[in-house]
N, C-alpha and C positions, 0 to 999 in steps of 0.2 A: 607812227602808231602810238608811241608813248605820249607825244604832245597832244594828240587827238583825245586820248584817254584822259589826260590831265584836264583838258578843256571841258570835256563832258562832265567830269567829276566836279569841277569847280561850279559849273552851271547847276548841277544837281544840288550842291550844298547851298548855293544862293537861293534856289527855288524853295528848298526846305526852310531856309532862313526866313524867306518871305512868309511862308505858312506860319512859322513861329511868331513873326512880327505881328500879324493880324490876330493870331490866337491869343498872344499875350495881351494885346490891346483889349481883347474881349474879356478874358477872365481876370486879368490884373485890374482892369477898370472896375469890374464888378466887386472884386475883393476890397477895393478902396472905399466902398459904400455899403458892403454887406452888413457890417456891425450896426450901423445907423438904421438900416432898413429893418433889421430884426427888432431893434428897439421900438421903432415906429409901430410894428405889428404886435408889440406887447411882450416880447421875449425878455427874460431877466438877464442880468449880467452873467449868471452861471450858465444859462443856456447858450449865450454867445460864445463863452469860453469853451464849452463842451463841443459845440458845432465846429468851431475852428480847429480845436485839437484833435477831435475824433475824425474829422474829415481828412486832416493831414496824415493821421496814423493809418487809416484805411488806404489812402492814396499811395502811401509808400509801401505798405504791406503787400498790396496786390501786385506790385511790380515783379516780385519773385516768381509769381505764377504766370503773369503775362509774358515775361521774358522766356520762361521755359516753354510755353505754348508756341511762341514765335519760332524758337529753334526746332521744336519737335515737329511742327507742321510745315515750316518754311514759309508760312503765310504772313510775312512781315508787314506787307501792305495792308492785308485784311485786319490784322490786330491793330495797327496804327490808325487806320481809318475808323474802325469801331470806337476806339478810344477818343479820337478827335470829335466824332459826332456827339458822344455823350458829354464830353468836356465842354464843347462850344454851345450846343443847343440848350443845355441846362441853364445857361446864363440868361438869355433873353426871356426864357420861360418864367423867370422870377417876376416879370412884369405882371403875370397873371395870378401870382400867389396872393391869396386873401388872408391867409393865416400864417403865423410864424412856423408852425409845424411843416407846412408845405414848402415854405422857403428854405427851411433847414434841410429837408430831404434833397431839394434841388442843389443846394450848396455842397452837400456831401457828395451828391452824384457827380458834380463838376470835378471834385478832387479825385474821385474814383476813375473818371474818364481820363484824366491826366495820367494817373497811375498806370492805366492799361496801355496807353500808347507810348509812354516814354522809353521803355527798354527797346521796343521794336524800332522806334525812330532813331535812337542812338546807335543801334546795330547798323541801320541803313547808312547813317552818316559815317560810321567807321569803315564801311566798305568803300565809300567814295574817297575817304581820306587815305586809303592804303597807298595810292600812287602819288601822293603829294605830301607836303609838310603837315603832319597831323595836328600839331598844336595850333597852327594858323587856321586850319580848316574848322576846328571846333571853336576857336576864338571868334572867327568870322560869324559863325552861326549864333554864338552867344551875343555878339554885338547887335545883330539884327533882332534877336529875341528881346533884348533889353530896350531896344528902341520902342517896341510895342508896349513893353512894361512901363515905359515913361509916358508915352502918348496917351494910353488908355485913361489913367487917372486924371491927367490934365484936361482931356476933352470932357470927361464926366464932370469935373469941377466947373467947367464953363457952362455945361448944360444945366447943372443944378443952380448955378448963379442966375441963369436967365429964366428958367422955368420953375425951379424949386419943386420938381416932381420926380421922385425916384423911379416911378414906373416908366416915365418918358426916357429916363437915362438907361434903364435896362432894355427898353425897346430899341433904342439907338444901337445897342451892342449887337443886335441881329445883323447889322451891316458888316462890321469886320468879321463876324463869325461866318457869314456866307462867303465873304471874299476868301477867308482862310480855307474853307472847304473846297471852293472852286479851284484855288491854286493847288491844293493837295490832289484833287482829281486830275489836274493837268500834269502834275509830277508823276502820278501813277500811269497815265497814258503815255507820256514821253519816255519814262524809265520803268517799264513793267518789271524788270529784273535788275535792280540796282547792284546786286552781288556781282554782276558782270563788270562793274566799274572797278572792282578790286584788282589791284595789280599784283597781288600776291596771295598765296594760299598757305601762308606760314602756319605750321602747327607746332605748338610748344609741348603740350602734354595732352594728346588727343583723348586719353582715357579719364581725364579729370582736370582739376584746376591746379596750377602750379603753386608751390610754396610762396613764390613771389606775390601771387595774386592774394593769398590769404593774409600775408604780412601787410600788403598794401591796404587791404580792407580794414585791418586793425588801425593803421595810421590815419586813414580818412575818417574812421569812426571817432577817433580821439578829437580830430578837428571839428567834426560835427557836434560832438558832445559839449565842446567849449564855446561854440558859436552862439552868441546871444541873439534870440529872435527879436524882430523889430517891435512887436507889440509890447514887450517888456521895456525896451528902450523908450518907446513913446510914452508908456506909463510913467517911467522915471522922469522924462523931460517935463511931463505935466505935473506930477506930484511934487517934484523938487523945484519947479518953476525955473528950470535951467534956461529955457528959451520960450519966447511967446508962442502961443498955440498955433498961430498962422505959420510959424517956421517949422513945425514938426513935419507936415507933409512935404515942405520944400527940402528939408534935410534928407528925407527919404528919396525924393526925386534926384537930388545931387548924388546920392549913393548909387542910384540906378545908372546915372551917366558914367560914374566912375567904374561901375561894374563892367559896362560894355567896353570901355577903354582898357581896363585891366585885362579883360579876356583876350584882346588883340595883342597887347604887349606881352602878357604872360605866355600866350601861345608861341610867340616868336622866341622867347627865352627857352621854352620847353623844347622847341625844335633844335636849338643850338646846344644846350647844356644838359638836356634830359631831365630825369625825375628829381634831381637835386634842386631844381627850381622850386618844387613844393616845400622843401626844407627852408629855403630862404624866405619864401612868402609866409610860411607859418611863423617864423620869428618876427617878421615885420608886422603882420596883422594881429599878432597876439597883444600888441599895445592898444588895440582899438578899445577893449573893455575898460581899462583904467582911464583912458581919455574921456570916454563917454560918461562914465559914472562918477568920476571925481572932479572933472573939469567944469569950467564955465562955458560960455557961448563958443569961444574960439577953440578950446580944447575939444568940446563936444563935436564941433564941425570937423576937426581933424580926425577924431575918432570915427565919425561916420564915413569919412573918406577911406580910412583903413578898413572899415567894415565892408564898404562897397568893393574894395580890392579883394578881400577875402571871399565875398560872394562870387565875384567874377572868376576867381581861380577855381572855386568849387564847380562852377558850371562849364568850365572850358578844359583846363589842364587835367583836372581829376578825371573827367570823362574820357579825354583823349588817351590817357595812359592805359586805360583798361584794354584797348584794342591791341596793344603790343604784348599783353600778358596771357591771352587765351587764343585758342585756335579759332579760325574763322567761323566754324559751324557752332560755336558755343557762345558767341558774343551776346545774343539776346538774353540768354540765361545769366551770363556774367554781369550784364548791365542791370538785370533784375535783382540779383544778389547785392550788387554794389549799392543800388538806390535804396533797397529795403534796409540794408544794414546801416547806411548813412542816415536815412530818415528815422530809423528807430532810435539811434543814439542821439540824434539831434533832438528828438522828442523828449527822451529821458533827461538829457542835459538841460533842456529848456525848463522842464518841470522842476528839476532840482534847483536851478538858478532862481526860479520864481520863489521857491521856499527860502533860499538863502537871502534873497533881496529883503524879505521881511525880518530876517535875523541880523544880517550884517553885510553892508556893501563890500567891506574888505574881504570877507570870506567868499562872496560871489566873484570878486575880481581874482582872488588867488586861485579859485577853482578853474575859472575860465582860462587864465593865462597858463597855469601849470599843465592842465590837461592838453592844451593845444601844443605846448612846447614838447610834451612827451612824444609827439609824432615825429619830431625832427630827427632823432637818431634812427628811427625806423626808415624814414625816407632816405637817409644817407646810407643805411645798410642795404636798402634795395638797390641803390646806385652801385655799390660794391658787388652785389650778387649778380647784377646784370652785365658787368663788364668782363 
């Protein structure tokens, strides 16, 4: 019975991973050309920055509500499906946008859709991972997810090279969007109640969230605040002429590959040595910022590799650890709180580092490195409290 449950759980995780693969191919492909498309439609640089930042802020903020609704109603599939529909169908609809205002609304809607479905999806993944190695399960999902994030922009680059038409590119993205929705419907049909995949009903603090959870949230918020967003990195590469323009998207693609690999390796380490894995990775990846902003081509490449490792850890181990800190019936809400808190501090940290960039690169680097390293003693403290 146990092996059969493990097999079903693994198939479920792979199925959701395939959904994420095609979903990421859709919206990450679009995000690689959204800025240029807004410019073509006549939007200013300020508008492009606002749409990007405001979309991310709304996308993260709404997660606390969608996670709560998921737990309150038990309709995890319903919430996730609604979010996926908005998230995915807003992308090909951009092909019909004739004004930048319409395009901006659709781009923000895409981020909101992702925000709606993420806590419910992560809760579903946590149920399936209860009977297997959790770090590996979330790492496998992230690896499939990042495969789509890599393929989407590359395919669109080829389309634009051949056709030089952004509307054709957005229209093409209807294909992976429909595939993702079809696979999601298959998952819903085959696994109508994924909670049955859970091999445990462990409850830590059924009346609320544990102290460990809140300390953990502080630690990951520090990591998020010190994590430099890629637009600022790309801006620096261009302004400082660190690398040729053609290498900027290639560096990002390399980071995406590293992300997927780091998720798998990090997941294995998490399953073996627990949450202290995050302390070790925080120390390692804190060096990404000085390498990126102070180095030449080779050091910038090394910095992007470390940046990709950081992103892979965020998307796998950090999510996996949540499931062991809260009762099974509060995971949707917990993931909503986690994502909202992380996203808010990521936004605030990114905004501050944007200001610091214009003042002093040294101060930007000091802020990024120090605030990430501040998470290390908290992660180690969590290890002691959980033993």
